C-alpha positions as CSV (number, residue, x, y, z in Angstrom):
1,M,-9.8,-64.9,-223.6
2,G,-13.0,-63.3,-224.8
3,I,-14.6,-60.4,-223.5
4,D,-17.6,-62.7,-221.6
5,A,-15.0,-64.6,-220.1
6,I,-13.5,-61.4,-219.0
7,I,-16.7,-60.0,-217.5
8,V,-17.6,-63.5,-216.0
9,L,-13.6,-63.4,-214.4
10,V,-14.4,-59.6,-212.9
11,I,-17.6,-60.8,-211.2
12,I,-16.1,-63.7,-209.6
13,V,-13.5,-61.7,-208.5
14,V,-15.9,-59.1,-206.8
15,A,-17.7,-61.9,-205.0
16,V,-14.9,-63.2,-203.7
17,V,-14.0,-59.9,-202.0
18,F,-17.7,-59.5,-200.7
19,F,-17.7,-63.0,-199.5
20,A,-14.0,-62.8,-197.8
21,T,-15.2,-59.6,-196.4
22,E,-18.5,-60.2,-195.9
23,W,-19.7,-56.8,-196.5
24,L,-23.0,-57.9,-198.3
25,S,-24.4,-60.6,-196.5
26,I,-23.2,-63.9,-198.9
27,D,-26.9,-64.7,-200.4
28,L,-27.5,-61.3,-201.2
29,V,-23.7,-61.9,-203.2
30,A,-25.1,-65.0,-204.9
31,I,-28.3,-63.3,-205.9
32,L,-26.1,-59.9,-207.2
33,I,-24.3,-62.5,-209.5
34,M,-26.8,-63.7,-210.8
35,L,-28.3,-60.6,-211.7
36,S,-24.7,-59.4,-212.9
37,L,-24.8,-62.5,-215.3
38,I,-28.0,-62.1,-216.4
39,M,-27.9,-57.7,-217.2
40,T,-24.0,-58.5,-219.4
41,G,-26.1,-61.1,-221.4
42,I,-23.5,-64.1,-220.4
43,I,-26.6,-65.9,-219.0
44,T,-30.4,-66.0,-220.1
45,P,-33.1,-64.9,-217.6
46,S,-34.7,-68.1,-217.7
47,E,-31.1,-69.8,-217.1
48,G,-30.7,-67.4,-214.3
49,I,-34.1,-68.3,-212.0
50,Q,-33.7,-72.1,-212.9
51,G,-31.4,-72.3,-210.0
52,F,-34.7,-72.0,-207.5
53,S,-35.9,-75.1,-208.8
54,N,-33.1,-77.2,-209.2
55,P,-32.7,-80.5,-207.2
56,A,-30.2,-78.9,-205.1
57,V,-32.2,-76.7,-203.8
58,I,-35.1,-78.3,-203.2
59,T,-33.3,-81.2,-201.4
60,V,-31.1,-78.7,-198.8
61,A,-34.7,-76.7,-198.0
62,F,-36.8,-80.2,-196.9
63,M,-33.2,-81.4,-195.3
64,F,-33.3,-78.3,-192.7
65,V,-37.1,-79.3,-191.7
66,I,-36.3,-82.7,-191.3
67,S,-33.1,-81.4,-188.9
68,Y,-35.4,-78.8,-187.2
69,A,-38.2,-81.9,-186.2
70,L,-35.1,-83.9,-184.8
71,L,-34.0,-81.1,-182.7
72,K,-37.5,-80.6,-181.6
73,T,-37.7,-84.2,-180.0
74,G,-35.2,-83.2,-177.1
75,A,-33.5,-86.6,-178.5
76,L,-30.0,-84.9,-178.7
77,Q,-30.3,-82.8,-175.6
78,R,-30.3,-85.6,-173.1
79,I,-26.8,-87.0,-174.5
80,G,-24.9,-83.9,-172.3
81,P,-25.2,-85.7,-168.8
82,M,-24.0,-88.9,-170.4
83,L,-21.0,-87.3,-172.2
84,G,-20.3,-85.3,-169.2
85,N,-19.6,-88.4,-166.9
86,L,-18.0,-90.1,-169.9
87,F,-15.2,-87.1,-170.1
88,K,-14.8,-87.1,-166.2
89,S,-14.0,-90.6,-165.9
90,N,-11.8,-90.3,-168.3
91,F,-11.0,-87.1,-171.4
92,N,-9.6,-89.5,-173.8
93,V,-12.4,-91.7,-174.5
94,G,-14.6,-89.1,-174.2
95,I,-13.4,-86.9,-176.8
96,L,-13.1,-89.8,-179.6
97,V,-16.4,-90.8,-178.8
98,T,-18.0,-87.6,-178.6
99,M,-16.7,-86.9,-182.1
100,L,-17.6,-90.0,-183.8
101,F,-20.9,-89.0,-182.2
102,I,-21.7,-85.7,-183.8
103,G,-19.7,-87.2,-187.3
104,L,-22.1,-90.1,-187.4
105,V,-25.6,-87.4,-186.4
106,S,-23.5,-84.7,-189.2
107,A,-24.0,-87.2,-191.7
108,F,-27.6,-87.2,-191.9
109,V,-28.7,-83.9,-190.2
110,N,-27.7,-80.2,-191.5
111,N,-24.2,-79.8,-189.3
112,T,-25.3,-75.8,-188.3
113,P,-27.9,-76.4,-186.0
114,I,-26.3,-79.9,-184.3
115,V,-23.0,-77.7,-183.7
116,A,-25.4,-74.6,-182.1
117,M,-27.3,-77.7,-180.1
118,F,-24.1,-79.0,-178.7
119,I,-21.9,-76.1,-177.8
120,P,-23.9,-75.1,-174.3
121,V,-24.3,-79.0,-174.0
122,M,-20.1,-79.3,-174.3
123,V,-19.6,-76.4,-172.2
124,S,-21.7,-77.8,-169.8
125,V,-19.8,-81.0,-169.8
126,A,-16.5,-78.9,-169.7
127,N,-17.8,-77.5,-166.0
128,I,-19.3,-81.0,-164.9
129,S,-15.7,-82.6,-165.8
130,G,-13.1,-79.9,-164.8
131,I,-11.7,-79.3,-168.7
132,S,-11.3,-76.1,-170.4
133,P,-14.6,-75.3,-173.0
134,S,-11.4,-74.3,-175.4
135,K,-10.3,-78.3,-175.6
136,L,-13.8,-79.2,-176.9
137,L,-15.6,-77.1,-179.1
138,I,-12.7,-77.0,-182.1
139,P,-13.4,-80.8,-181.8
140,L,-17.4,-80.4,-181.9
141,S,-16.9,-78.1,-185.0
142,Y,-14.4,-80.3,-187.0
143,A,-16.1,-83.2,-186.4
144,S,-19.7,-81.8,-187.9
145,I,-17.7,-81.3,-190.9
146,F,-15.6,-84.8,-191.1
147,G,-19.2,-86.5,-190.7
148,G,-20.8,-83.9,-193.0
149,T,-18.7,-85.4,-196.0
150,C,-19.7,-88.7,-195.4
151,T,-23.0,-88.9,-197.2
152,L,-25.4,-86.5,-200.2
153,I,-27.1,-84.5,-197.4
154,G,-24.4,-84.7,-194.8
155,T,-23.8,-80.8,-196.0
156,S,-25.5,-78.5,-198.2
157,T,-22.3,-78.6,-200.2
158,N,-22.3,-82.3,-201.0
159,V,-25.6,-81.5,-202.7
160,L,-24.8,-78.2,-204.9
161,V,-22.5,-80.5,-206.3
162,S,-24.5,-83.0,-207.1
163,G,-27.1,-80.4,-208.7
164,I,-24.4,-79.2,-210.9
165,A,-23.2,-82.3,-212.1
166,E,-27.0,-83.0,-213.0
167,D,-26.8,-79.5,-214.8
168,S,-23.9,-80.4,-216.9
169,G,-25.9,-84.1,-218.2
170,L,-24.5,-86.4,-215.3
171,E,-26.5,-88.8,-212.8
172,E,-28.1,-87.4,-209.9
173,F,-25.0,-88.8,-207.0
174,P,-26.0,-91.8,-205.0
175,M,-27.1,-91.0,-201.5
176,F,-23.4,-93.0,-200.2
177,L,-21.4,-92.0,-203.5
178,S,-18.8,-89.9,-200.9
179,A,-18.8,-92.6,-197.8
180,P,-15.8,-94.5,-198.6
181,I,-14.1,-91.7,-198.3
182,G,-16.1,-89.6,-196.3
183,I,-15.8,-92.6,-193.4
184,V,-11.7,-92.2,-193.3
185,F,-12.0,-88.4,-193.4
186,L,-14.0,-88.8,-190.1
187,I,-11.9,-91.8,-188.4
188,V,-8.4,-89.9,-189.6
189,G,-9.5,-86.5,-188.7
190,S,-10.9,-88.3,-185.3
191,L,-7.6,-89.8,-184.6
192,Y,-5.6,-86.9,-185.3
193,I,-7.1,-84.6,-182.6
194,F,-7.2,-87.5,-180.2
195,F,-3.4,-88.3,-180.7
196,F,-2.4,-84.6,-181.8
197,G,-4.4,-82.6,-182.0
198,K,-5.6,-82.3,-178.7
199,K,-2.4,-81.3,-177.8
200,L,-2.4,-78.2,-180.1
201,L,-5.5,-76.9,-178.5
202,P,-5.4,-73.9,-176.2
203,D,-6.1,-74.6,-172.6
204,R,-7.7,-71.6,-171.7
205,V,-9.6,-71.0,-167.9
206,D,-13.4,-70.3,-168.5
207,E,-13.5,-67.5,-166.2
208,E,-16.9,-68.4,-164.3
209,D,-16.8,-65.0,-162.8
210,L,-18.7,-63.2,-165.6
211,E,-17.7,-59.8,-164.2
212,K,-13.9,-60.3,-164.6
213,K,-14.8,-62.9,-167.9
214,F,-16.5,-59.9,-169.6
215,M,-14.2,-56.9,-167.5
216,M,-17.2,-55.3,-166.0
217,R,-15.6,-53.8,-162.8
218,N,-15.8,-50.3,-164.6
219,Y,-18.9,-50.5,-166.4
220,L,-21.7,-51.4,-163.6
221,T,-22.5,-49.6,-161.2
222,E,-25.5,-47.6,-158.7
223,I,-26.3,-44.3,-158.9
224,E,-28.6,-42.3,-156.8
225,V,-30.6,-39.5,-157.9
226,L,-29.9,-36.8,-155.3
227,E,-32.2,-33.5,-155.0
228,G,-31.8,-30.9,-157.3
229,S,-30.9,-33.2,-160.2
230,E,-32.1,-32.5,-163.9
231,F,-33.3,-36.0,-164.0
232,I,-36.2,-35.2,-161.5
233,G,-39.4,-35.5,-163.8
234,Q,-37.7,-36.8,-166.6
235,R,-38.6,-39.7,-168.9
236,I,-35.5,-42.1,-168.8
237,M,-35.6,-41.8,-172.6
238,D,-35.2,-37.6,-172.0
239,S,-32.8,-38.0,-169.9
240,V,-28.9,-37.2,-170.4
241,I,-28.0,-40.4,-168.9
242,V,-29.8,-41.6,-171.7
243,K,-29.5,-39.1,-174.6
244,E,-25.7,-38.0,-174.6
245,L,-23.8,-40.6,-171.8
246,D,-24.7,-44.1,-174.2
247,I,-26.0,-45.6,-170.8
248,D,-28.5,-48.2,-170.0
249,V,-30.7,-48.3,-167.0
250,I,-31.0,-51.6,-166.0
251,E,-33.1,-51.2,-162.4
252,V,-34.9,-48.0,-160.5
253,R,-35.5,-49.1,-156.7
254,R,-38.2,-46.7,-155.1
255,N,-39.1,-46.7,-151.3
256,G,-38.5,-50.5,-151.5
257,A,-40.0,-51.3,-154.8
258,S,-37.6,-52.2,-157.6
259,Y,-38.7,-51.8,-161.1
260,T,-36.5,-54.3,-163.3
261,L,-35.7,-52.7,-167.0
262,P,-37.9,-49.9,-167.1
263,A,-39.7,-48.4,-170.3
264,G,-38.2,-45.4,-171.7
265,D,-41.3,-43.8,-170.1
266,F,-40.6,-44.1,-167.2
267,V,-40.6,-41.2,-164.7
268,L,-37.7,-40.5,-162.8
269,R,-37.8,-38.9,-159.3
270,G,-35.5,-37.5,-156.1
271,G,-33.6,-40.6,-154.2
272,D,-34.2,-43.2,-157.0
273,Q,-31.3,-46.2,-157.1
274,I,-30.4,-46.2,-160.4
275,K,-28.9,-49.7,-161.4
276,I,-27.3,-48.6,-164.5
277,R,-24.5,-50.1,-167.2
278,C,-21.9,-46.9,-168.6
279,N,-18.4,-46.0,-168.6
280,V,-18.2,-45.3,-165.0
281,E,-14.9,-42.9,-165.3
282,K,-16.8,-40.8,-167.6
283,L,-20.3,-40.4,-165.3
284,K,-17.9,-40.0,-162.1
285,E,-16.3,-36.8,-164.2
286,L,-20.1,-35.2,-164.4
287,K,-20.8,-36.1,-161.3
288,D,-21.4,-32.6,-159.6
289,R,-23.5,-31.5,-162.8
290,L,-25.7,-34.7,-163.0
291,K,-26.4,-34.8,-159.1
292,V,-25.8,-38.0,-158.7
293,G,-24.6,-40.3,-155.8
294,F,-22.3,-43.5,-156.0
295,N,-22.1,-46.9,-154.9
296,T,-19.6,-48.4,-157.2
297,N,-19.1,-51.1,-154.5
298,A,-23.0,-52.4,-155.0
299,L,-23.0,-54.5,-158.5
300,R,-20.9,-57.6,-158.8
301,I,-22.6,-59.6,-161.4
302,S,-21.3,-62.7,-160.7
303,D,-23.3,-62.2,-157.0
304,N,-26.2,-65.0,-156.1
305,E,-27.7,-62.0,-155.0
306,I,-28.3,-60.3,-158.4
307,Q,-29.7,-63.3,-159.6
308,K,-32.5,-63.5,-156.9
309,G,-34.9,-60.9,-158.6
310,D,-36.8,-61.1,-161.7
311,T,-33.6,-61.3,-164.2
312,S,-30.9,-63.3,-165.2
313,I,-27.4,-62.9,-166.5
314,L,-26.6,-64.6,-169.9
315,E,-24.2,-64.8,-172.7
316,L,-25.8,-64.9,-176.0
317,I,-23.9,-66.2,-178.9
318,I,-25.1,-65.1,-182.2
319,T,-25.5,-67.8,-184.8
320,S,-24.4,-68.6,-188.7
321,G,-27.5,-66.8,-190.3
322,S,-28.9,-65.3,-187.5
323,E,-31.2,-62.2,-188.0
324,F,-29.1,-60.3,-186.1
325,E,-26.0,-61.1,-188.4
326,G,-24.3,-57.8,-189.9
327,K,-27.1,-55.5,-187.9
328,S,-26.8,-53.6,-185.0
329,L,-29.0,-54.2,-181.0
330,R,-30.4,-51.1,-182.2
331,E,-31.6,-51.8,-185.4
332,M,-33.2,-55.0,-183.9
333,D,-34.6,-52.9,-181.2
334,F,-32.8,-55.6,-179.1
335,R,-34.3,-53.9,-175.7
336,R,-38.2,-53.5,-176.3
337,R,-37.9,-56.8,-177.8
338,Y,-36.2,-59.1,-175.6
339,R,-37.0,-56.9,-172.5
340,A,-33.3,-57.2,-171.9
341,V,-30.1,-54.7,-171.7
342,P,-26.2,-55.7,-173.4
343,L,-24.0,-55.5,-170.8
344,A,-20.9,-56.3,-172.7
345,I,-19.9,-57.8,-176.1
346,Q,-17.5,-60.4,-177.2
347,H,-16.5,-59.2,-180.7
348,R,-14.3,-61.8,-181.8
349,E,-10.5,-61.4,-179.9
350,E,-12.3,-58.1,-178.1
351,V,-14.9,-56.9,-175.8
352,V,-16.3,-53.9,-175.9
353,H,-18.3,-52.4,-173.4
354,E,-19.0,-48.3,-175.1
355,H,-21.6,-47.5,-177.5
356,L,-23.0,-51.2,-177.8
357,H,-26.5,-50.9,-179.3
358,D,-24.2,-49.4,-182.7
359,I,-22.1,-52.5,-183.1
360,E,-22.6,-54.2,-186.2
361,L,-22.9,-57.9,-185.3
362,R,-21.3,-61.1,-187.2
363,A,-22.2,-64.9,-186.5
364,G,-20.0,-65.8,-183.3
365,D,-20.3,-63.0,-181.0
366,V,-21.7,-63.2,-177.7
367,I,-23.8,-60.7,-176.0
368,L,-23.4,-60.6,-172.3
369,T,-27.1,-59.4,-171.2
370,E,-29.5,-58.9,-168.5
371,I,-33.0,-60.2,-169.1
372,K,-36.5,-60.7,-167.3
373,N,-36.7,-64.2,-166.4
374,H,-39.7,-65.0,-168.3
375,R,-38.0,-64.5,-171.3
376,V,-35.3,-67.1,-170.7
377,Q,-37.5,-69.6,-170.9
378,N,-39.1,-67.7,-174.5
379,L,-35.5,-68.2,-175.7
380,K,-34.9,-71.4,-174.7
381,K,-37.6,-72.4,-176.3
382,Q,-37.1,-70.2,-179.4
383,E,-33.2,-71.7,-179.4
384,M,-34.6,-75.3,-180.4
385,N,-35.3,-74.1,-184.1
386,Q,-32.3,-74.3,-186.3
387,Q,-33.4,-70.4,-187.3
388,S,-32.4,-69.4,-183.6
389,P,-31.1,-65.7,-183.7
390,F,-29.0,-66.9,-180.2
391,I,-27.6,-69.8,-178.5
392,I,-27.8,-69.5,-174.7
393,L,-24.1,-70.1,-173.4
394,S,-25.1,-69.6,-169.5
395,E,-28.1,-71.4,-169.5
396,E,-29.0,-75.2,-170.0
397,G,-31.2,-75.9,-172.8
398,I,-34.8,-77.2,-172.0
399,I,-35.0,-80.8,-171.9
400,D,-38.3,-82.0,-173.2
401,F,-37.5,-85.6,-174.9
402,S,-40.9,-86.5,-176.6
403,K,-40.2,-90.7,-177.1
404,R,-42.9,-90.6,-179.8
405,K,-41.5,-88.0,-182.2
406,F,-37.9,-88.9,-182.0
407,F,-39.3,-92.9,-183.5
408,I,-41.3,-91.0,-185.9
409,V,-38.8,-88.4,-187.0
410,L,-36.0,-91.3,-186.8
411,S,-38.2,-93.3,-189.1
412,I,-38.4,-90.8,-191.7
413,I,-35.0,-90.1,-191.8
414,T,-34.2,-94.0,-192.4
415,G,-37.3,-93.7,-195.2
416,V,-35.8,-90.9,-196.9
417,V,-32.0,-92.5,-197.0
418,L,-33.5,-95.9,-197.7
419,L,-35.6,-94.6,-200.6
420,A,-32.7,-92.3,-202.2
421,T,-30.2,-94.8,-201.5
422,L,-32.2,-97.6,-203.8
423,D,-33.0,-95.8,-206.4
424,I,-37.3,-96.1,-205.6
425,L,-37.5,-91.7,-205.5
426,P,-34.4,-89.1,-206.3
427,I,-33.6,-87.9,-203.0
428,A,-35.5,-84.3,-203.8
429,I,-38.6,-86.0,-204.2
430,S,-38.0,-88.2,-201.0
431,T,-37.2,-85.2,-198.8
432,V,-40.3,-83.6,-199.6
433,L,-42.2,-86.6,-199.0
434,G,-40.0,-86.9,-195.2
435,G,-41.4,-83.3,-194.7
436,A,-45.0,-83.9,-195.2
437,V,-45.1,-86.8,-193.7
438,L,-44.0,-85.2,-190.6
439,V,-46.8,-82.4,-190.8
440,L,-49.3,-85.2,-191.5
441,T,-47.7,-86.8,-188.3
442,R,-47.9,-83.6,-186.2
443,V,-44.6,-83.8,-185.6
444,I,-44.0,-80.1,-186.8
445,D,-46.8,-78.2,-188.4
446,M,-46.9,-76.1,-191.0
447,K,-45.8,-72.8,-190.0
448,E,-42.7,-74.5,-188.2
449,M,-41.8,-76.1,-191.6
450,Y,-41.6,-72.8,-193.0
451,R,-39.8,-71.2,-190.3
452,S,-37.2,-74.2,-190.2
453,I,-35.7,-73.6,-193.7
454,E,-33.3,-71.6,-193.5
455,W,-33.8,-69.1,-196.8
456,K,-30.4,-67.6,-196.4
457,I,-28.9,-71.1,-197.4
458,V,-31.5,-71.5,-200.2
459,F,-30.9,-68.4,-202.0
460,L,-27.2,-68.5,-201.9
461,L,-27.4,-72.0,-203.6
462,A,-30.2,-70.9,-206.4
463,G,-27.8,-67.9,-207.1
464,S,-25.0,-69.6,-207.1
465,L,-25.8,-72.1,-209.3
466,S,-25.9,-69.6,-212.5
467,L,-22.6,-69.2,-211.6
468,G,-21.6,-72.5,-213.0
469,I,-23.7,-71.7,-216.2
470,G,-21.5,-68.5,-217.0
471,L,-18.4,-70.2,-216.1
472,E,-19.2,-72.7,-219.0
473,K,-21.1,-70.4,-221.3
474,S,-18.1,-67.6,-221.3
475,G,-15.3,-70.0,-221.9
476,L,-14.0,-69.0,-218.6
477,A,-14.1,-72.6,-216.8
478,A,-12.5,-74.0,-220.2
479,L,-9.2,-71.6,-219.9
480,I,-8.7,-72.0,-216.1
481,A,-8.9,-76.0,-216.8
482,G,-6.5,-75.4,-219.6
483,G,-4.2,-74.3,-217.0
484,L,-4.5,-76.6,-214.2
485,I,-3.9,-79.2,-217.1
486,D,-0.9,-77.4,-218.6
487,N,0.6,-77.1,-215.6
488,L,0.1,-80.3,-213.7
489,N,-1.0,-82.9,-216.4
490,V,2.9,-83.7,-216.8
491,W,3.0,-85.6,-214.0
492,G,-0.7,-87.2,-214.7
493,P,-4.0,-86.9,-213.7
494,V,-3.5,-87.3,-209.7
495,A,-1.6,-84.5,-209.9
496,V,-4.3,-82.5,-211.6
497,L,-6.8,-83.6,-209.3
498,S,-4.7,-83.1,-206.0
499,G,-4.6,-79.7,-207.5
500,L,-8.1,-78.8,-207.9
501,Y,-8.7,-80.2,-204.5
502,L,-5.9,-78.0,-202.9
503,M,-7.3,-74.7,-204.7
504,T,-10.6,-75.5,-203.3
505,S,-9.5,-75.8,-199.7
506,L,-7.1,-72.6,-200.2
507,L,-10.4,-70.8,-201.3
508,T,-13.1,-72.5,-198.7
509,E,-10.8,-70.6,-196.0
510,I,-11.8,-67.3,-197.2
511,M,-15.5,-67.7,-198.7
512,S,-18.4,-69.4,-198.6
513,N,-17.7,-73.5,-198.6
514,N,-21.0,-73.1,-201.1
515,A,-19.7,-70.6,-203.1
516,T,-16.5,-72.1,-203.7
517,A,-18.1,-75.5,-204.5
518,A,-19.9,-73.6,-207.2
519,L,-17.2,-71.7,-208.6
520,V,-14.9,-74.8,-208.7
521,A,-17.7,-77.8,-209.3
522,P,-18.1,-76.4,-213.8
523,I,-14.4,-75.9,-213.8
524,A,-13.9,-79.8,-212.3
525,I,-16.1,-81.1,-215.0
526,T,-14.7,-79.4,-218.2
527,T,-10.8,-80.4,-216.5
528,A,-12.4,-84.0,-216.8
529,D,-14.0,-83.7,-220.0
530,K,-10.4,-81.8,-221.7
531,L,-8.6,-85.2,-220.2
532,D,-11.5,-87.6,-221.8
533,L,-11.8,-88.9,-218.0
534,S,-14.5,-89.7,-215.9
535,P,-15.7,-86.2,-213.9
536,I,-16.6,-88.3,-210.4
537,P,-12.7,-88.3,-208.8
538,F,-13.1,-84.8,-209.6
539,L,-16.1,-83.4,-207.9
540,I,-15.5,-85.9,-205.1
541,A,-12.3,-83.4,-204.4
542,V,-14.5,-80.5,-204.7
543,M,-16.7,-81.8,-202.5
544,L,-14.6,-82.5,-199.8
545,A,-12.6,-79.8,-200.0
546,A,-15.1,-77.2,-200.2
547,S,-16.3,-78.9,-197.0
548,A,-12.9,-79.5,-195.2
549,S,-12.0,-75.9,-193.9
550,F,-10.0,-76.4,-190.7
551,M,-7.5,-73.2,-190.3
552,T,-9.5,-69.9,-190.0
553,P,-12.9,-69.0,-188.2
554,I,-14.5,-67.7,-190.9
555,G,-13.9,-70.4,-193.7
556,Y,-17.1,-72.7,-192.5
557,Q,-19.7,-71.4,-190.7
558,T,-19.4,-74.1,-187.3
559,N,-16.1,-72.7,-186.8
560,T,-17.3,-68.9,-186.9
561,M,-20.1,-70.3,-184.2
562,V,-17.2,-72.1,-181.8
563,Y,-14.9,-69.2,-182.1
564,S,-15.7,-66.6,-179.3
565,A,-17.9,-69.4,-177.2
566,G,-14.4,-71.0,-176.7
567,Q,-12.2,-67.9,-176.3
568,Y,-10.1,-68.9,-179.0
569,K,-7.9,-66.7,-180.8
570,F,-7.5,-67.1,-185.1
571,K,-4.2,-68.3,-184.7
572,D,-5.6,-71.3,-182.7
573,F,-7.9,-72.2,-186.1
574,M,-4.5,-72.3,-188.2
575,K,-2.3,-73.9,-185.4
576,V,-4.6,-77.0,-184.9
577,G,-6.0,-76.9,-188.8
578,L,-3.2,-76.5,-190.9
579,W,-2.1,-79.8,-190.3
580,L,-5.3,-81.6,-190.5
581,N,-5.7,-79.6,-193.9
582,L,-2.4,-80.9,-195.4
583,L,-3.3,-84.5,-194.2
584,F,-6.9,-84.4,-195.7
585,W,-5.1,-83.1,-198.8
586,I,-2.3,-85.9,-199.0
587,L,-5.3,-88.6,-198.5
588,A,-7.5,-87.1,-200.7
589,S,-4.4,-86.8,-203.7
590,F,-4.1,-90.8,-203.1
591,L,-7.6,-92.1,-202.0
592,I,-9.7,-90.6,-204.3
593,P,-7.9,-92.0,-207.7
594,L,-8.4,-95.6,-206.0
595,I,-11.8,-95.5,-204.9
596,Y,-12.8,-93.8,-207.7
597,P,-11.2,-94.5,-211.1
598,F,-10.3,-92.1,-213.8
């Protein structure tokens, strides 16, 4: 192994650690990979930055624009009530129809915003039909993954692999190249959930009483400022309850008037009744020093009475790619920006009540918050954007269906698909044309176009493409391919393909699906070259395996998004997803060589 190959191997190992641990955001890791390869002389600066002009990156960027336009029409939000009635009459039919529908939509629209849109829909369906959300949300995520395997634009992973293939001198992948095997995955995966998976899914009762669900009994109370208290005459921001006790002031009542979510410079007076979030037991220990009276029975967040004011209690799920991901509420100035107070945070399988403003947030975390009512409407509108930082779980979204815009967007999606399928225009150009038509027809404006693009994924793709060049130039791709061939070719090329699929599948469970595809696709091409076989079946294996992540909640972003919303545990994904991963591996090993001959 030469020095260049060793350098690239070290870069890959370090990158895998960062991808798996999420110590750094995945887009930053991809850019650091590119810079490391340039600074070590493995690739040239022009080779490093050429990913930003790659057709695959352009295609993905403008598919985000088209996806946003579809969501903005409000068409998908009208599905919820219909699904609710279907589930109520027949759960089995409901889950099968839902998975096939989500799969169909995800074949042509980016699946992350689809899942974000449908999480509250499915929770609403669960409430209407009396079914636990834990029976519906993993199937929602899996169905979006199934559908993404059916077309070139179904997921950014497919477009990335096509881009790597083009860089290696192969032709651009046709729109429906993966459709034959993708449709099999969609049907078989849906039937697996229908017959077996639903029995393995947990049946956890969704606690409608938010006080019990988030264990708030000892973290919400009401105090009265007694005469002689050191609070009197102090601004809230200067008082000991805020500076020393990690307390959030939710409301101050004074002489019959109510001041909800008061500003930090609000001055306290004797006799004020203050509704607060804190550790009640700790506060009681300081009762005499603080000179406050307690009324721990005054507050119950599930009480309808508390909702009659100008605030609402919401559950906000941090979305994948949210600006809040990797940051704390303090860093994001949550209280002032949204006029909201966090009451608790469901962080993976743990409910956290203390130091809420300092917790590093991750995709899938649920923030229980009390928020001004007029801000709720703003959040609902923001939720329509696929870059919305939150999914509102406790409230139904705005249903504002525009028939005119829906048919325009549907026509544009059809046009993009036809132009690419009939080889009239390259897929990158047809998606750019689609975005331009959306603006010209005033379905969206230019500001919305810029906002709709998920730049995190764009930078991830652009940075990751340099890894493929580094693998090839350093000779590491040839070394890994040689190892695969030496160990598996004794059983024929099918065994090599099967081993490549399995390697990709396992890597995807611990790191980004796009990063995995960028790492393994060049190895697939080199393997096919060494065997003097067509690279298409090997690249199809990488495309499918890099997306088919079912065993962990961190392997694919839609799994992460449903993790906390469905009150799942890590083992739930393993229990349902392990057999699905094995089933797809076996199917791919036998069907890919039949559909895409060597």
